[in-house]
GUMARVO-891500 format. One record per residue: residue number from 1; residue in one letter; chain; x, y, z of N, C-alpha, C in turn. Coordinates in steps of 0.1 Angstrom, whole numbers, plus 5000, padded with zeros to 4 digits. Each point is the difference from the previous one (the first is absolute). Last residue first. Layout:
num,residu,chaine,n_east,n_north,n_up,ca_east,ca_north,ca_up,c_east,c_north,c_up
NUM,a,A,X,Y,Z,X,Y,Z,X,Y,Z;
...
This chain:
num,residu,chaine,n_east,n_north,n_up,ca_east,ca_north,ca_up,c_east,c_north,c_up
90,x,A,9311,5622,3268,5008,5011,5003,5002,5009,4987;
89,x,A,4976,4960,4998,4992,5010,5007,5009,5012,5002;
88,x,A,5020,4962,4982,4992,5007,4990,4991,5011,5007;
87,x,A,5026,4973,5028,5009,5007,4991,4992,5008,4990;
86,x,A,4977,4971,5030,5005,5012,5007,5009,5009,4990;
85,x,A,4984,4958,4983,4989,5009,5003,5004,5014,5006;
84,x,A,5032,4963,4995,4997,5007,4988,4989,5011,5002;
83,x,A,5021,4966,5031,4998,5014,5003,4998,5009,4988;
82,x,A,5008,4951,5000,4991,5002,5012,4996,5015,5003;
81,x,A,5032,4986,4967,4987,4998,4996,4989,5003,5011;
80,x,A,5048,5003,5009,4994,5011,4992,4986,4997,4995;
79,x,A,5020,4966,5026,5000,5013,5007,4994,5011,4992;
78,x,A,5010,4959,4978,4989,4998,5010,4997,5013,5009;
77,x,A,5037,4998,4969,4987,5003,4994,4988,4998,5010;
76,x,A,5048,5013,5021,4995,4990,4990,4986,5004,4995;
75,x,A,5033,5009,5040,5003,5007,4988,4996,4991,4989;
74,x,A,4977,4994,5049,5013,5002,4995,5001,5008,4987;
73,x,A,4966,4997,5047,5002,4995,4987,5015,5003,4995;
72,x,A,4963,5026,5036,5007,4987,5000,5002,4995,4985;
71,x,A,4998,5052,5006,4991,4990,5003,5008,4986,5000;
70,x,A,5006,5057,5000,5008,4988,5001,4989,4989,5004;
69,x,A,4999,5053,4977,4994,4989,5007,5010,4988,4999;
68,x,A,4995,5058,4991,5008,4989,5001,4992,4988,5008;
67,x,A,4998,5051,4972,4991,4990,5006,5009,4988,5001;
66,x,A,5015,5054,4994,5002,4985,4999,4989,4993,5007;
65,x,A,5020,5049,4982,4987,4995,5003,5000,4985,4998;
64,x,A,5043,5035,5013,4993,4992,4991,4987,4995,5005;
63,x,A,5038,5026,5021,4987,5007,4997,4992,4992,4989;
62,x,A,5041,4987,5022,5004,5009,4991,4987,5008,4995;
61,x,A,4997,4964,5031,5009,5010,5006,5004,5012,4991;
60,x,A,4975,4962,4982,4992,5008,5010,5008,5011,5007;
59,x,A,5024,4970,4972,4990,5008,4992,4992,5009,5009;
58,x,A,5027,4969,5022,5008,5010,4994,4992,5010,4991;
57,x,A,4978,4961,5018,5003,5010,5010,5009,5011,4995;
56,x,A,4991,4965,4971,4987,5007,5003,5003,5011,5011;
55,x,A,5035,4971,4990,4998,5009,4989,4988,5008,5002;
54,x,A,5011,4966,5032,5009,5012,5001,4997,5010,4988;
53,x,A,4976,4960,4998,4996,5007,5012,5009,5013,5002;
52,x,A,5012,4969,4966,4988,5007,4996,4995,5009,5012;
51,x,A,5036,4972,5009,5004,5011,4992,4988,5008,4995;
50,x,A,4993,4961,5025,5007,5010,5008,5004,5012,4992;
49,x,A,4978,4964,4977,4992,5006,5011,5007,5011,5007;
48,x,A,5014,4967,4964,5001,5015,4998,4993,5007,5011;
47,x,A,4999,4953,4994,5014,5004,5004,5002,5014,4999;
46,x,A,4953,4977,5014,5007,5005,4988,5014,5004,5003;
45,x,A,4962,4987,5030,5011,4990,4997,5008,5003,4988;
44,x,A,4964,5028,5014,5008,4999,5011,5011,4989,4999;
43,x,A,4979,5027,4957,4997,4989,5009,5010,5000,5012;
42,x,A,4983,5045,4972,5010,4990,5001,4996,4989,5009;
41,x,A,4987,5050,4973,4995,4988,5006,5010,4990,5000;
40,x,A,4993,5055,4989,5010,4989,5002,4993,4990,5008;
39,x,A,4987,5047,4970,4995,4988,5007,5012,4991,5002;
38,x,A,4993,5057,4990,5008,4987,4998,4994,4989,5009;
37,x,A,4989,5054,4977,4996,4989,5010,5008,4987,4997;
36,x,A,5021,5048,4988,4990,4991,4994,4997,4989,5011;
35,x,A,5032,5037,5004,4988,5000,5008,4989,4991,4993;
34,x,A,5045,5002,4982,4993,5013,4998,4986,5000,5007;
33,x,A,5037,4966,4998,4987,4997,4993,4992,5014,4999;
32,x,A,5042,4992,5025,5003,5000,4985,4987,4998,4992;
31,x,A,5012,5023,5049,4990,4990,4994,5002,5000,4986;
30,x,A,5040,5009,5038,4990,5007,4992,4990,4990,4994;
29,x,A,5039,4988,5028,4995,5013,5006,4990,5008,4992;
28,x,A,5020,4957,4984,5010,5009,5006,4995,5013,5004;
27,x,A,4983,4962,4970,4992,5009,5008,5009,5010,5005;
26,x,A,5018,4965,4975,4993,5009,4992,4992,5010,5008;
25,x,A,5023,4962,5019,5009,5011,4997,4993,5011,4992;
24,x,A,4976,4961,5010,5003,5008,5012,5009,5011,4997;
23,x,A,4992,4971,4964,4988,5007,5004,5002,5008,5012;
22,x,A,5034,4982,4962,4999,4999,5015,4989,5009,5004;
21,x,A,5021,4988,4955,4986,4997,5003,4997,5000,5015;
20,x,A,5044,5008,4980,4991,5007,4991,4986,4999,5004;
19,x,A,5033,4976,5024,5001,5014,5003,4991,5009,4991;
18,x,A,5003,4952,4993,4993,5003,5012,5000,5016,5003;
17,x,A,5025,4984,4964,4986,4999,4997,4991,5003,5013;
16,x,A,5047,4997,5004,4997,5012,4993,4984,5000,4996;
15,x,A,5019,4963,5023,4999,5011,5009,4995,5013,4992;
14,x,A,4984,4956,4976,5012,5002,5008,4999,5014,5008;
13,x,A,4963,4978,4978,5011,4994,4992,5013,5001,5008;
12,x,A,4950,4998,5023,5009,5010,4994,5011,4992,4993;
11,x,A,4966,4977,5024,4992,5011,4994,5008,5010,4992;
10,x,A,5016,4960,5026,4995,4997,4987,4992,5012,4993;
9,x,A,5002,5002,5052,5009,4991,4992,4994,4996,4987;
8,x,A,4989,5033,5038,4995,5000,4986,5008,4991,4991;
7,x,A,5011,5007,5046,4986,4997,5000,4994,4999,4986;
6,x,A,5045,5013,5005,4998,4986,5004,4986,4996,4999;
5,x,A,5010,5046,4994,5005,4992,4989,4999,4985,5002;
4,x,A,4989,5031,5035,4989,5000,4989,5006,4992,4988;
3,x,A,5011,4993,5052,5007,5005,4988,4991,4999,4989;
2,x,A,4979,5007,5048,5007,4990,4993,5007,5006,4988;
1,x,A,4991,5028,5045,4993,4996,4988,5008,4989,4993;
């Protein structure tokens, strides 16, 4: 897996900020969402694609109820606007 801190360049202030908000670390063998349904959608060109995919799998492995979709696109409003209907339907 790629280095999650590098993939999220600019998303965190420093290593401590990353550690406080490490989504993959938050799963650690249990479902932190209490079996709440979770939707994860990501563009195949999004720099978070690999980490989002791993996060979805970690949630599933911990018993989470995850709907995961990877569509063409990036981390931008064009991608999100193209899928608003699916987000609201969920």
